[in-house]
C-alpha positions in Angstrom: 16.5 22.8 -13.9 15.9 21.2 -17.1 15.8 17.8 -15.5 13.4 19.1 -12.8 11.2 20.6 -15.7 11.1 17.1 -17.4 10.2 15.1 -14.4 7.4 17.3 -13.5 6.4 17.2 -17.1 6.2 13.4 -16.9 4.3 13.8 -13.6 1.7 16.0 -15.4 1.3 13.5 -18.3 1.1 10.4 -16.0 -1.3 12.1 -13.6 -3.5 13.9 -16.3 -3.5 17.0 -14.4 -4.1 20.2 -16.6 -1.6 22.3 -14.8 0.9 21.6 -12.0 2.2 24.7 -10.3 5.9 24.6 -9.0 8.0 27.3 -8.3 11.2 27.6 -10.3 14.0 30.3 -10.3 13.1 31.5 -13.6 10.0 33.1 -15.2 10.2 30.6 -18.3 10.3 27.8 -16.1 7.4 28.7 -14.3 5.4 29.6 -17.5 6.3 26.2 -18.7 5.0 24.2 -15.9 1.7 26.2 -16.0 0.8 25.3 -19.5 -1.8 22.9 -20.3 -1.0 19.4 -20.5 -1.3 19.1 -24.2 1.5 21.6 -24.5 3.5 20.0 -21.7 3.4 16.7 -23.6 4.1 18.4 -26.9 7.4 20.3 -25.5 8.5 17.0 -23.6 9.1 14.5 -26.5 11.3 12.3 -24.2 8.6 12.1 -21.6 5.9 11.5 -24.3 8.0 8.5 -25.7 8.3 6.9 -22.2 4.8 7.2 -21.5 3.5 5.6 -24.9 6.4 3.0 -24.8 6.2 1.6 -21.2 8.4 -1.3 -20.3 6.6 -3.6 -17.6 3.3 -1.4 -17.4 2.3 -3.4 -14.2 5.6 -2.6 -12.7 3.7 -0.9 -9.8 0.8 -3.3 -8.8 -0.4 -1.7 -5.4 0.1 1.2 -3.3 -1.6 1.2 0.3 -1.6 -0.6 3.5 0.6 -3.8 3.8 -2.3 -6.2 4.3 -6.0 -5.8 4.2 -7.1 -2.6 5.9 -9.1 -2.7 9.0 -10.1 0.5 10.7 -8.9 0.8 14.5 -12.4 1.6 15.5 -13.8 -1.6 14.0 -10.8 -3.5 15.8 -11.8 -2.1 19.1 -15.4 -2.9 18.6 -14.7 -6.6 17.9 -16.0 -9.2 20.4 -15.8 -12.2 18.3 -13.9 -14.1 15.6 -16.9 -13.7 13.8 -16.0 -10.0 13.2 -13.3 -11.1 10.9 -14.8 -13.8 8.9 -17.3 -13.5 5.7 -20.9 -14.2 6.0 -20.6 -17.2 3.8 -17.6 -18.5 6.0 -19.9 -18.2 9.2 -22.7 -19.8 7.5 -20.9 -23.1 7.0 -19.0 -23.6 10.2 -20.2 -26.3 12.5 -17.9 -25.7 15.3 -14.8 -23.8 16.2 -11.5 -25.6 17.1 -9.1 -23.1 17.4 -8.7 -19.2 17.3 -5.5 -17.2 17.4 -4.3 -13.6 17.0 -0.6 -13.1 15.9 1.2 -9.8 15.4 3.3 -9.9 12.2 6.6 -8.1 12.2 8.9 -7.7 9.3 6.6 -10.3 7.4 6.9 -12.9 9.9 5.0 -14.3 12.9 6.2 -12.5 16.1 6.1 -14.1 19.5 3.1 -11.5 20.3 0.1 -14.3 20.1 -2.8 -15.1 22.1 -4.8 -18.3 21.5 -8.3 -19.3 22.1 -10.9 -21.9 21.4 -14.1 -20.4 21.3 -15.5 -17.9 18.6 -15.9 -15.3 21.6 -12.7 -13.6 21.9 -11.0 -14.0 25.5 -9.8 -11.3 27.6 -6.0 -11.5 26.5 -7.0 -11.5 22.8 -9.4 -8.5 23.5 -6.4 -6.8 25.0 -4.0 -7.6 22.2 -6.4 -5.9 19.8 -7.0 -2.9 21.7 -3.4 -2.3 22.0 -2.5 -2.7 18.5 -1.8 0.8 16.9 -2.0 2.1 13.5 -0.1 0.2 10.9 0.1 -3.0 13.2 -0.2 -6.1 11.1 -2.2 -9.2 12.5 -3.0 -12.5 11.3 -6.2 -14.1 12.6 -6.1 -17.9 12.2 -9.4 -19.8 12.8 -9.7 -23.5 12.6 -13.0 -24.7 12.5 -15.3 -27.9 11.2 -17.0 -27.1 7.8 -19.9 -28.6 6.1 -19.0 -29.5 2.5 -21.7 -27.9 0.2 -21.8 -30.8 -2.4 -21.3 -33.8 0.1 -22.5 -32.5 3.4 -19.7 -34.2 5.0 -17.6 -32.2 7.6 -14.2 -31.0 6.8 -11.4 -29.6 9.1 -10.4 -26.3 7.4 -8.8 -23.0 8.5 -8.9 -19.4 7.7 -5.7 -17.1 7.8 -6.7 -13.4 6.8 -4.1 -10.6 7.3 -5.1 -7.2 8.5 -3.4 -3.9 8.8 -4.6 -1.7 11.4 -5.4 1.9 9.6 -6.8 5.2 10.7 -10.7 6.3 10.3 -9.5 8.2 7.3 -6.6 6.8 5.4 -3.7 9.1 4.0 -4.3 10.0 0.4 -2.1 11.4 -2.5 -4.0 14.4 -3.7 -3.9 13.3 -7.4 -4.9 9.7 -6.7 -2.9 6.3 -6.0 -3.5 5.3 -9.9 -1.6 8.5 -11.0 1.1 7.7 -8.4 1.5 4.4 -10.1 1.9 5.8 -13.5 4.2 8.4 -12.1 6.5 5.5 -10.6 6.1 3.4 -13.6 7.3 6.1 -16.1 10.0 7.6 -14.0 11.6 4.0 -13.7 12.0 3.2 -17.6 15.5 3.8 -18.0 16.4 1.4 -15.1 13.7 -1.2 -16.1 15.1 -1.2 -19.7 18.2 -2.9 -18.2 16.1 -5.5 -16.3 15.2 -8.7 -17.2 11.6 -9.4 -16.4 12.1 -13.1 -15.4 14.6 -11.8 -12.9 12.8 -9.0 -11.5 11.5 -9.8 -8.0 8.8 -8.6 -6.1 9.8 -5.9 -3.4 8.0 -3.6 -1.0 8.8 0.0 -0.4 7.7 1.2 3.1 7.1 4.9 3.7 5.1 7.0 6.4 2.8 9.8 5.6 3.2 12.0 8.8 0.4 14.1 10.3 2.1 17.1 8.8 1.7 15.4 5.1 5.4 14.9 4.7 7.0 11.5 3.8 9.4 9.9 6.2 11.0 6.5 7.0 11.4 5.4 3.3 12.7 1.7 3.2 12.7 -1.3 1.2 11.9 -4.5 2.8 14.1 -6.6 0.2 15.6 -6.1 -3.2 13.9 -6.4 -6.4 17.1 -8.0 -7.6 17.9 -4.9 -9.4 20.1 -2.5 -6.9 19.5 0.4 -9.5 15.8 -0.1 -9.5 15.7 -0.3 -5.9 17.8 2.9 -5.3 15.6 4.7 -8.0 12.2 3.8 -6.2 13.7 5.1 -2.9 14.6 8.4 -4.5 11.4 9.0 -6.3 9.5 8.2 -3.2 11.6 10.7 -1.2 11.1 13.3 -3.5 7.8 12.8 -5.2 6.0 16.0 -6.2 2.4 16.7 -5.2 1.1 16.7 -1.7 -0.4 14.3 0.7 -3.6 14.6 3.0 -2.6 12.8 6.2 -4.7 10.2 7.9 -7.2 11.0 10.8 -8.4 9.0 13.6 -11.9 8.7 14.8 -11.7 12.2 16.7 -10.7 14.0 13.5 -7.1 14.4 14.7 -4.3 13.9 12.1 -2.2 10.9 12.8 0.9 9.0 11.1 0.4 6.3 8.6 2.5 3.5 7.0 1.8 2.9 3.5 3.6 0.3 1.0 4.6 0.5 -2.8 4.5 -3.2 -4.2 6.6 -3.4 -7.5 8.3 -5.8 -9.4 6.8 -9.1 -10.1 3.5 -9.6 -8.3 4.3 -11.5 -5.1 2.8 -11.8 -1.5 
């Protein structure tokens, strides 16, 4: 029980929450967890020291979709490759040479791909987009002739943005993603103390926020090079305190959404 109190005390500090209700088996435990954060800090010296002396403060560098989020509703409305390019890019394009849409699976290009040679998407490309469900990862490659701003000469360039299909309203951790980052960072200090920063590799922890607000399908895409860190991250994600607000589609229906915790040294 003391361990649970300490964990929740750390979460209170990291999340800057004035009080955090949690049911325990004794009145003393319940009273402790409902105290203002100042008292919680004072009574949890170990948690306070960990928060003040963080190892690898940028250990958690992102929590969200795998790639740049694009709403399913926008994807369904797309008719041209221009829907995926910035206004600046479009303004300097003289002609389009090649356009491809590829599904990314396990961080690699799959065989699910449709090509074209005009900015207008063809029927096969449109079908691929419409059949892409939530959490589908897409690479959209555009090869084009571009006018160099200084020389005025034509250049052959390409653009390869990656997108992850997301619901109209994405899943949210009730206390905020920044506070969740702090929680992971504080709670992995013992494991990080044994790690060499130069050997700590980038890794991604995938998880699904279900339409019921629960966490499922927690898994790592690769090791951070420290199994104890990997295992700790899995445990923390599986047992994270607090609640999640499920994602919603354009009809307001709750849906599952896959999210990713990126940790270790910043990578792709």
